C-alpha positions in Angstrom: -20.9 30.9 8.6 -18.5 28.0 8.3 -20.0 24.7 9.5 -17.4 21.9 10.0 -18.2 18.6 8.4 -17.1 16.7 11.5 -15.5 18.0 14.7 -12.9 15.4 15.8 -11.6 17.5 18.7 -13.8 16.0 21.5 -13.0 12.3 20.9 -9.4 13.1 20.1 -8.9 15.1 23.3 -10.4 12.3 25.3 -7.8 9.9 23.9 -5.0 12.3 23.3 -2.5 10.9 25.8 -3.1 7.3 24.8 -2.7 8.2 21.1 0.5 10.2 21.6 1.9 7.3 23.7 1.1 4.7 20.9 2.4 6.9 18.1 5.6 7.6 20.1 6.1 3.8 20.6 5.8 3.2 16.9 8.2 6.1 16.0 10.7 4.9 18.6 10.6 1.3 17.3 11.0 2.6 13.7 8.6 -0.3 12.7 5.6 1.6 11.4 4.9 -1.1 8.8 4.2 -4.6 9.9 5.4 -3.9 13.5 4.3 -5.6 16.7 1.4 -3.1 17.1 -0.2 -4.4 13.8 0.2 -8.0 15.0 -1.5 -7.1 18.3 -4.3 -5.2 16.5 -5.0 -8.1 14.1 -5.1 -10.6 17.0 -7.6 -8.4 18.9 -9.8 -7.9 15.8 -9.8 -11.6 15.1 -10.7 -12.4 18.7 -13.5 -9.7 18.7 -14.9 -11.2 15.4 -14.6 -14.7 16.6 -12.3 -15.8 13.7 -8.9 -17.3 13.4 -7.3 -14.4 11.5 -7.7 -10.7 10.6 -5.7 -8.6 8.2 -4.9 -5.0 8.8 -4.8 -2.8 5.7 -3.9 0.8 5.1 -7.3 2.1 4.1 -11.0 1.4 3.5 -10.3 1.3 -0.2 -7.7 -1.5 0.3 -10.2 -3.3 2.6 -12.8 -3.2 -0.2 -10.3 -4.3 -2.8 -9.0 -7.2 -0.7 -12.5 -8.4 0.0 -13.4 -8.5 -3.7 -10.1 -10.2 -4.6 -10.8 -12.9 -2.0 -14.2 -13.4 -3.7 -12.4 -13.7 -7.1 -14.3 -10.8 -8.6 -13.0 -9.9 -12.1 -13.9 -9.3 -15.7 -17.5 -10.0 -16.6 -18.7 -9.9 -13.0 -21.4 -7.5 -11.9 -21.1 -6.1 -8.4 -24.2 -4.5 -6.7 -23.2 -1.5 -4.6 -24.8 1.5 -3.0 -25.3 4.6 -5.1 -24.7 6.7 -2.0 -21.1 6.0 -1.1 -17.5 7.2 -1.4 -16.1 6.8 -5.0 -13.7 4.1 -3.9 -16.7 1.7 -3.6 -17.2 1.6 -7.3 -13.5 2.3 -8.0 -12.3 -1.0 -6.6 -14.9 -2.9 -8.7 -13.7 -1.1 -11.8 -10.1 -1.7 -10.8 -10.8 -5.5 -11.0 -12.4 -5.0 -14.4 -15.8 -5.8 -13.1 -18.9 -3.6 -13.5 -20.5 -1.8 -10.6 -24.3 -1.9 -10.6 -25.7 1.0 -8.5 -28.6 0.2 -6.2 -30.6 2.9 -4.3 -30.4 3.3 -0.5 -33.1 3.1 2.2 -33.8 6.8 3.1 -34.2 5.8 6.8 -31.0 3.9 7.3 -28.9 5.2 4.4 -27.8 1.6 3.8 -28.4 -0.2 0.5 -32.1 -1.0 0.2 -32.8 -4.7 0.3 -36.0 -4.3 -1.8 -34.0 -2.4 -4.4 -31.5 -5.2 -4.4 -34.3 -7.7 -5.1 -35.7 -5.5 -7.9 -32.3 -5.0 -9.5 -31.5 -8.8 -9.4 -35.0 -9.6 -10.8 -34.4 -7.1 -13.7 -30.9 -8.5 -14.3 -32.3 -12.0 -14.4 -35.0 -10.8 -16.9 -32.3 -9.2 -19.1 -30.2 -12.4 -19.0 -33.2 -14.5 -20.1 -33.7 -12.2 -23.1 -30.3 -13.0 -24.5 
C-alpha cells in the first residue's frame, strides 16, 4: 500500500481560485522576480512581525543562509543546530566555512532540546579550557 507523505489536495482545493488568480496576475505582469506582489508580501510580513522590514527569499535554504550571513557567521565559528533536520540546515553552515555542531531534539516537540544545548555548550567550554 502506498502512503503519501503529505496530501496537499485539501488545502490547495480550498485556496484554488485565489492561487490561480494570483499566479495569473504574476504571469500577466511578467514580473515574477521582484514584482509588486513581493513588495506587498514583504510589507505584510513586516507588519505581522512588528518590524520595519522583511525580506522575501526563494527558499528556506536561502532564509537560513541570509540569517547566518547577517550574524557574520564564518570560518572558525561553531553553529549549534538540530540533528533532526533537512540537510540544508547544516549545509548553509558549511557553505559559510563554519562548523555545524549537532544537538539532539526533544522527543516530545521534535525541536532542539534546550537541555542538550546546555550540555553541549558546557562540553564545548570544557574543551576550550583544556587548550
